[in-house]
Backbone bond lengths (Angstrom), bond angles and torsions (degrees), N, CA, C in turn:
res aa  C-N    CA-C-N  psi(-1)  N-CA   C-N-CA  omega(-1)  CA-C   N-CA-C  phi
1 M - - - 1.367 - - 1.550 112.04 -
2 L 1.188 124.24 137.97 1.457 126.74 174.50 1.478 112.38 -79.33
3 N 1.398 111.21 140.27 1.462 115.55 171.91 1.466 110.58 -81.90
4 R 1.393 118.10 165.27 1.464 122.47 -170.20 1.534 111.87 -59.67
5 P 1.291 123.07 -46.94 1.498 120.13 -178.09 1.513 112.49 -63.05
6 T 1.342 115.87 -38.36 1.447 117.43 175.38 1.523 113.37 -65.41
7 F 1.310 114.57 -40.58 1.462 118.93 -179.77 1.588 111.29 -63.47
8 F 1.304 116.12 -41.06 1.471 118.19 177.12 1.490 114.39 -69.13
9 I 1.332 116.93 -37.29 1.497 119.55 177.93 1.604 106.33 -64.79
10 L 1.355 117.27 -41.86 1.458 118.21 179.33 1.547 110.45 -65.10
11 L 1.294 116.10 -37.04 1.442 118.96 179.06 1.456 114.13 -65.22
12 I 1.318 117.21 -43.51 1.434 123.99 175.58 1.536 113.08 -61.26
13 L 1.395 115.35 -44.07 1.443 118.28 177.52 1.509 113.34 -65.13
14 L 1.328 114.76 -36.68 1.487 119.39 178.50 1.596 107.59 -63.37
15 A 1.322 114.80 -46.90 1.455 117.30 -176.26 1.516 109.41 -63.09
16 L 1.346 119.47 -40.24 1.421 122.82 176.46 1.520 114.19 -60.97
17 R 1.294 113.14 -42.64 1.499 118.82 178.32 1.510 110.58 -65.74
18 A 1.383 116.08 -38.12 1.479 116.21 -179.35 1.527 112.17 -73.12
19 S 1.280 119.57 -18.56 1.536 121.76 -177.71 1.508 108.07 -95.60
20 Q 1.247 123.71 -0.69 1.499 122.31 -177.36 1.529 112.48 -68.95
21 P 1.299 123.14 -37.44 1.432 119.92 179.26 1.576 112.18 -65.05
22 F 1.351 116.62 -28.51 1.501 119.92 -179.01 1.521 109.19 -84.39
23 A 1.380 119.45 -14.94 1.430 119.12 179.90 1.502 112.44 -67.05
24 A 1.370 118.17 -26.98 1.406 120.77 -176.51 1.554 110.05 -72.73
25 A 1.264 119.96 -17.64 1.454 124.59 -177.13 1.578 107.34 -98.70
26 D 1.316 115.38 47.88 1.450 119.59 179.74 1.518 113.37 -64.20
27 G 1.260 116.18 147.71 1.489 121.36 -179.89 1.479 115.62 -80.75
28 G 1.329 119.42 -5.73 1.443 124.74 -179.91 1.419 117.17 75.59
29 R 1.304 118.69 35.39 1.451 124.49 174.10 1.467 112.75 -63.86
30 K 1.268 124.67 141.38 1.418 126.02 178.58 1.497 116.91 -72.19
31 F 1.385 112.18 -35.68 1.525 117.04 179.02 1.570 107.72 -128.27
32 A 1.275 115.78 129.25 1.501 117.55 -178.05 1.515 116.65 -69.91
33 Y 1.322 119.16 -23.80 1.410 121.75 -171.13 1.592 112.62 -108.28
34 T 1.320 117.35 17.90 1.376 123.22 176.99 1.515 108.60 -127.47
35 Y 1.289 118.82 153.34 1.452 123.98 -179.83 1.538 107.73 -97.84
36 E 1.280 119.58 113.49 1.430 125.67 175.16 1.530 108.64 -92.44
37 A 1.331 118.10 133.32 1.354 120.38 176.72 1.496 111.85 -84.77
38 T 1.295 117.55 72.14 1.459 122.19 177.67 1.523 108.36 -97.07
39 T 1.383 113.85 153.24 1.439 115.69 -179.88 1.583 108.14 -113.95
40 E 1.361 115.85 157.09 1.453 118.81 179.07 1.544 105.66 -79.62
41 A 1.400 111.88 152.40 1.458 116.39 176.59 1.481 108.59 -69.56
42 Q 1.304 116.83 164.47 1.464 122.79 -179.16 1.477 110.04 -56.10
43 G 1.359 122.71 125.49 1.454 128.45 178.39 1.517 114.58 82.77
44 D 1.351 117.83 -8.49 1.476 117.36 175.58 1.473 114.43 -81.35
45 I 1.327 116.43 153.50 1.473 122.63 -177.88 1.544 103.96 -123.58
46 G 1.418 115.36 136.78 1.457 119.44 173.40 1.500 109.40 -132.78
47 L 1.325 114.08 147.76 1.490 122.43 176.94 1.466 110.77 -125.29
48 E 1.273 116.88 123.65 1.520 122.27 173.58 1.480 108.72 -113.91
49 T 1.335 117.95 133.78 1.475 122.57 176.94 1.487 105.88 -123.95
50 W 1.334 119.56 127.49 1.441 124.42 -179.50 1.539 105.66 -118.55
51 V 1.369 111.60 139.67 1.498 119.16 175.29 1.532 110.60 -127.20
52 T 1.297 120.04 127.50 1.435 122.21 177.82 1.518 105.50 -119.03
53 W 1.341 117.40 134.94 1.455 124.14 175.35 1.521 110.35 -115.89
54 K 1.351 114.88 121.41 1.455 120.75 177.63 1.512 108.11 -115.67
55 H 1.283 115.30 132.99 1.503 122.90 178.00 1.479 107.94 -116.95
56 H 1.350 118.60 118.39 1.423 122.57 177.36 1.507 110.30 -105.38
57 R 1.320 117.52 126.53 1.406 123.28 -178.23 1.551 110.37 -92.74
58 G 1.280 117.39 163.46 1.494 121.66 175.12 1.535 109.71 120.91
59 P 1.293 113.32 -164.24 1.505 115.34 -172.93 1.552 111.03 -69.01
60 G 1.317 117.19 -30.27 1.537 117.95 177.36 1.511 110.25 -104.27
61 R 1.395 114.88 56.14 1.433 119.32 -176.26 1.511 113.81 -53.02
62 V 1.318 117.47 129.40 1.457 120.46 -172.63 1.590 108.20 -139.93
63 D 1.295 115.37 141.02 1.460 121.36 168.55 1.515 104.16 -113.09
64 E 1.323 113.29 128.87 1.458 121.15 -176.94 1.506 109.84 -125.36
65 F 1.331 116.13 126.30 1.449 122.00 176.97 1.559 109.11 -111.51
66 D 1.368 114.07 126.21 1.488 120.09 176.84 1.490 106.85 -109.67
67 F 1.380 117.65 133.27 1.378 121.79 -179.64 1.624 107.10 -116.11
68 R 1.258 116.34 144.33 1.461 120.87 176.15 1.467 109.77 -138.67
69 H 1.264 122.05 122.67 1.467 124.93 -179.68 1.579 106.74 -114.98
70 E 1.351 114.99 139.55 1.506 118.28 -178.18 1.510 106.36 -135.71
71 L 1.293 117.98 119.11 1.448 123.48 179.98 1.559 106.67 -105.99
72 E 1.326 118.75 120.70 1.493 121.84 -178.59 1.526 108.84 -116.57
73 W 1.311 114.15 137.37 1.450 120.02 178.14 1.518 108.67 -129.27
74 G 1.305 120.03 124.97 1.411 125.89 179.49 1.570 111.51 -70.02
75 E 1.332 120.12 107.43 1.447 124.05 -175.84 1.541 108.28 -82.16
76 E 1.350 117.39 -51.54 1.488 123.09 178.22 1.515 106.99 -137.34
77 T 1.329 114.30 -171.07 1.486 115.68 -179.00 1.476 116.79 -57.27
78 E 1.345 119.38 -45.69 1.481 123.18 -178.40 1.538 110.66 -117.74
79 C 1.392 116.52 27.40 1.424 117.13 -179.52 1.562 109.94 -140.63
80 E 1.291 118.04 135.43 1.417 122.09 -179.54 1.555 110.36 -136.41
81 L 1.319 114.36 157.65 1.450 123.75 179.12 1.510 108.19 -109.13
82 T 1.287 116.44 123.30 1.487 122.85 -178.66 1.474 114.81 -118.13
83 V 1.317 118.04 133.30 1.456 122.43 177.24 1.583 104.99 -123.80
84 R 1.279 112.09 128.32 1.506 118.51 178.24 1.440 109.89 -120.11
85 T 1.428 112.77 144.04 1.497 119.11 177.45 1.472 102.68 -128.40
86 L 1.349 115.17 138.35 1.470 120.46 173.58 1.503 106.60 -112.72
87 G 1.322 114.54 137.68 1.497 118.87 179.09 1.467 114.09 -142.58
């Protein structure tokens, strides 16, 4: 059986490996850690998936993963429709 740290390391490596095919379809943002308000071109579809890992120490030690998915569809030249799910 795997202990907790090894399990989480394997889980993170698996998630990174699964996301590699999508990394090639980068949107071309200038800075990785800032949110640019860019819009999709007319008819284009974009998918953004965010994962946040929080680790709380102490007597009630907890690992918390927050997922956010955002589907963007270019409606017109400067207008897009965005649907967000939080999980």
